[in-house]
Structures are given as structure tokens and as C-alpha cells.
C-alpha positions as CSV (number, residue, x, y, z in Angstrom):
1,M,36.8,-50.5,30.1
2,R,34.3,-51.9,27.7
3,R,35.5,-52.7,24.2
4,Y,33.5,-53.1,21.1
5,V,34.3,-54.3,17.7
6,L,32.9,-51.9,15.1
7,A,31.4,-54.5,12.9
8,F,28.2,-55.0,10.9
9,L,26.4,-57.5,8.7
10,A,23.2,-58.0,6.9
11,F,22.2,-60.2,4.0
12,I,19.1,-60.1,1.9
13,V,18.4,-62.0,-1.3
14,F,16.0,-60.4,-3.7
15,T,14.9,-62.2,-6.8
16,A,12.5,-61.5,-9.6
17,G,11.4,-63.2,-12.8
18,W,9.0,-63.3,-15.7
19,M,5.8,-65.3,-15.3
20,A,4.7,-65.2,-18.9
21,F,4.3,-67.4,-22.0
22,P,7.6,-68.0,-23.8
23,A,6.2,-66.6,-27.0
24,L,5.4,-63.3,-25.3
25,A,8.5,-62.9,-23.2
26,G,11.1,-60.6,-24.7
27,P,14.8,-60.5,-24.2
28,S,15.9,-59.6,-20.7
29,K,17.2,-56.0,-20.2
30,P,19.6,-54.7,-17.5
31,V,17.7,-53.1,-14.6
32,T,19.0,-49.8,-13.4
33,P,18.4,-49.4,-9.6
34,L,16.1,-46.6,-8.6
35,A,17.7,-43.7,-6.7
36,S,18.2,-44.4,-3.0
37,Y,18.9,-42.3,0.1
38,S,21.4,-45.0,1.4
39,V,25.0,-44.7,0.2
40,K,28.4,-46.4,0.5
41,V,30.9,-44.2,2.2
42,I,34.5,-45.0,1.1
43,K,37.8,-43.7,2.4
44,A,39.5,-41.5,-0.3
45,N,42.4,-43.9,-0.3
46,D,40.0,-46.9,-0.7
47,L,41.3,-48.5,2.5
48,G,38.0,-49.1,4.1
49,H,34.4,-48.2,3.8
50,G,31.2,-47.7,5.8
51,S,27.6,-46.6,5.1
52,G,25.6,-43.4,5.2
53,T,22.3,-41.8,4.6
54,H,21.4,-38.7,2.5
55,I,19.0,-36.4,4.4
56,G,18.6,-33.8,1.7
57,G,20.7,-30.9,0.3
58,G,23.6,-33.2,-0.3
59,Y,24.1,-33.8,3.4
60,I,25.2,-37.3,4.3
61,L,25.0,-38.7,7.9
62,T,27.5,-41.4,8.9
63,A,29.5,-42.7,11.8
64,A,32.6,-40.8,13.1
65,H,34.7,-43.9,13.1
66,V,34.1,-44.4,9.4
67,V,35.5,-40.9,8.7
68,E,38.2,-40.8,11.4
69,D,40.3,-37.7,10.6
70,D,39.8,-37.6,6.9
71,R,38.7,-34.4,5.2
72,S,37.0,-36.0,2.3
73,M,35.3,-39.3,1.5
74,K,34.0,-41.0,-1.6
75,I,30.3,-41.6,-1.9
76,K,28.9,-44.4,-4.0
77,T,25.1,-44.5,-4.8
78,N,23.2,-47.7,-5.4
79,N,23.3,-47.1,-9.2
80,G,27.1,-47.2,-9.1
81,R,27.9,-43.5,-9.4
82,L,30.8,-42.1,-7.5
83,R,31.4,-38.6,-6.2
84,F,33.5,-37.0,-3.5
85,A,32.1,-35.6,-0.3
86,K,33.5,-32.9,2.0
87,V,33.7,-33.7,5.7
88,L,31.9,-30.9,7.5
89,W,32.3,-32.1,11.1
90,V,33.0,-35.2,13.2
91,N,31.9,-35.9,16.8
92,K,33.8,-38.9,18.1
93,D,32.1,-38.9,21.5
94,Y,28.7,-39.5,19.9
95,D,30.1,-41.3,16.8
96,V,28.4,-39.1,14.3
97,A,29.8,-37.3,11.2
98,L,28.2,-35.0,8.6
99,L,29.4,-34.9,5.0
100,R,28.2,-32.9,2.0
101,T,28.2,-33.7,-1.6
102,S,26.1,-33.2,-4.7
103,E,22.6,-34.4,-4.2
104,Q,22.1,-35.2,-7.8
105,G,20.6,-38.7,-8.3
106,M,19.9,-39.3,-4.6
107,K,16.6,-39.5,-2.7
108,S,16.3,-37.9,0.7
109,A,15.4,-39.7,3.9
110,H,13.4,-37.9,6.6
111,L,15.4,-37.4,9.8
112,S,13.0,-37.9,12.8
113,C,14.1,-36.4,16.1
114,R,11.8,-38.6,18.3
115,A,13.0,-41.2,20.7
116,M,12.2,-44.9,20.0
117,S,10.6,-47.1,22.6
118,E,12.0,-50.5,23.6
119,G,10.5,-53.2,21.4
120,A,10.1,-50.9,18.3
121,V,10.6,-52.6,15.0
122,I,13.5,-51.2,13.0
123,R,15.5,-51.8,9.8
124,A,19.1,-50.9,9.0
125,E,20.6,-50.3,5.5
126,G,24.2,-50.6,4.7
127,N,27.2,-52.3,3.0
128,P,28.5,-55.2,5.0
129,L,31.9,-56.5,4.1
130,N,31.9,-56.8,0.3
131,I,28.1,-56.9,-0.1
132,E,26.5,-53.6,-1.2
133,F,23.1,-52.0,-0.5
134,V,21.3,-54.6,1.7
135,S,19.3,-54.4,4.8
136,S,18.6,-56.2,8.1
137,S,15.8,-56.0,10.5
138,G,15.2,-56.3,14.2
139,K,14.0,-54.2,17.1
140,I,15.1,-51.8,19.8
141,S,16.2,-54.1,22.7
142,G,17.2,-51.4,25.2
143,A,16.7,-47.7,25.8
144,A,19.5,-45.2,24.9
145,R,22.3,-45.3,27.5
146,D,25.9,-44.0,27.9
147,F,28.6,-46.5,26.8
148,G,31.4,-44.0,27.2
149,K,32.0,-44.0,23.5
150,P,29.5,-43.7,22.1
151,R,28.0,-41.4,24.8
152,S,24.4,-42.4,23.9
153,A,23.2,-45.5,22.0
154,Y,20.2,-47.8,21.7
155,V,20.8,-51.5,22.1
156,T,19.5,-53.4,19.1
157,D,19.2,-57.1,18.2
158,M,19.8,-56.8,14.5
159,T,22.4,-58.8,12.6
160,T,25.3,-56.4,12.0
161,V,29.0,-56.6,11.0
162,M,31.7,-54.4,9.6
163,G,30.8,-52.2,6.6
164,M,27.3,-51.2,8.0
165,S,28.9,-48.7,10.3
166,G,27.2,-45.3,9.8
167,G,24.2,-46.8,7.9
168,G,20.7,-45.5,8.6
169,I,18.2,-47.2,10.9
170,F,14.6,-46.7,10.0
171,D,11.3,-47.2,11.7
172,R,8.2,-48.7,10.1
173,A,7.2,-45.4,8.6
174,G,10.6,-45.2,6.8
175,D,11.9,-42.3,9.0
176,L,15.5,-42.2,9.9
177,V,15.7,-42.9,13.6
178,G,19.3,-43.8,14.2
179,I,22.8,-44.6,12.9
180,V,24.5,-47.9,13.1
181,S,27.5,-47.6,15.4
182,A,28.9,-50.8,17.0
183,V,28.3,-54.3,18.1
184,A,29.0,-56.0,21.4
185,V,31.9,-58.4,21.8
186,A,32.2,-61.5,24.0
187,P,35.9,-62.5,24.3
188,M,36.5,-66.3,23.7
189,K,39.6,-68.1,25.1
190,V,41.7,-69.7,22.4
191,G,44.8,-71.3,23.6
192,A,46.7,-68.9,25.8
193,G,44.9,-65.8,24.5
194,Y,41.5,-64.5,23.7
195,V,39.7,-63.6,20.4
196,P,36.6,-61.4,20.1
197,S,33.3,-63.1,19.2
198,L,30.5,-60.9,18.0
199,T,27.2,-61.1,20.0
200,G,23.7,-60.6,18.6
201,F,23.4,-57.1,20.2
202,G,24.5,-53.9,18.4
203,M,24.5,-50.2,19.2
204,A,22.8,-47.4,17.3
205,I,23.1,-43.7,17.8
206,P,19.6,-42.2,18.4
207,S,18.4,-39.7,15.9
208,F,17.4,-37.3,18.7
209,E,21.2,-37.1,19.5
210,V,21.9,-36.4,15.9
211,C,19.3,-33.7,15.8
212,A,20.8,-32.1,18.9
213,L,24.3,-32.1,17.3
214,M,22.8,-30.5,14.2
215,G,20.8,-27.9,16.1
216,R,17.5,-29.3,14.8
217,A,14.2,-29.5,16.7
218,E,12.3,-31.8,14.3
């Protein structure tokens, strides 16, 4: 039986500065992030977190293993605002969950129901470990296939670790085409036992599976 460590990582450094004459540059002011469709999904007891994507109407898509059996989750937007979200349903076979909260202060991502071809360039957004609201990029490395759990997933070559589970995967047009699910593990022998070592290949739930679960055609 295959085993996977649900783990995800991405790191991006973004800097900005003034290119102006000292006499013309005013005092720096705090920058308030613009509204985003990507959110941090936090367990109500604060014992763990994942990521998610707002697709409009207050509906948040995330991974089932982020929610587990909880009935509510906390949602944190990129401007630091917190709110509670109700868990509408969880499908553990496909590792997809749907939440609902207030859509105030959030943008909406467009959920595309089309399949992605091998080699397609993609970008994932999420909250790896204690780093919030970052992204990683890569490509679809293998067509969707059955891993048992999840029942259907693309193979990707993005850098991913814990905390990005449930985060959105986007194509070049910015459409939501998948959900981050898991990463492959290569057991390494250490002494008399084995420890899991992450590989460079992850798994992503295709958006067409999400659309089917939601009863959407497009």
C-alpha cells in the first residue's frame, strides 16, 4: 500500500523600494495587502492549518485531510482578517472539502473544469509551515491517475510541503485547475529503521473532479 506524507512547501521573496531623490521621498507607510482569493484554513482549535481558495459566494475549496471531521474551520485572509467557516461537505476519497463563510473582503477565483495536459505550466498558492501567502511554480508531470486515496490526482513537480495542503493550483490564465493534495515519499534507512524523505513530485486533485463533485459543468 502506497503511503504519502501530506506535506507542502513554497518560498518566494518579494521586495520593493523607492527609487527617488532623498529630498522627494516621504516617510514609509504600512502597505495593506490587496484582497486575495487564497486563504489560510486553520483548525478551530488552532492545532494545524492548511490552505484554500475562495471561488465566490463565500465558498472555499480545500483538501479533505485539512478539515478531517471538523464541522467548522477558521479562515484567515491575506490582510490578516479572521472569520469562521462552516464545513458543508468532505469527500475523503477524492481529498476535497467545501466550506462556506462570508465573502466580504475576498476576491473570487474562476474554477475551470477542463483537464490539464502533461507539461502544462502551473502555480500553487498556500501557507507552508509558518510562512503565509506564498506561491511555487512548476508543471504537470503526469496525467491524472488513481492513487487509491486520492482516487484521482495529477503528478506535479512543484516544491511542496506541509501547510500548502488544500491550496489552489492555477494555470497561466489564472484559472483554478486543481487543489494541492500530497507529496510522494521515498523511505530512507536510518539505523535499524526508516524515515520518510520527500521527493520532488507532488499530487494535485484535478479541477474536473472538483466540478463533478459539485455538480458543475463549467
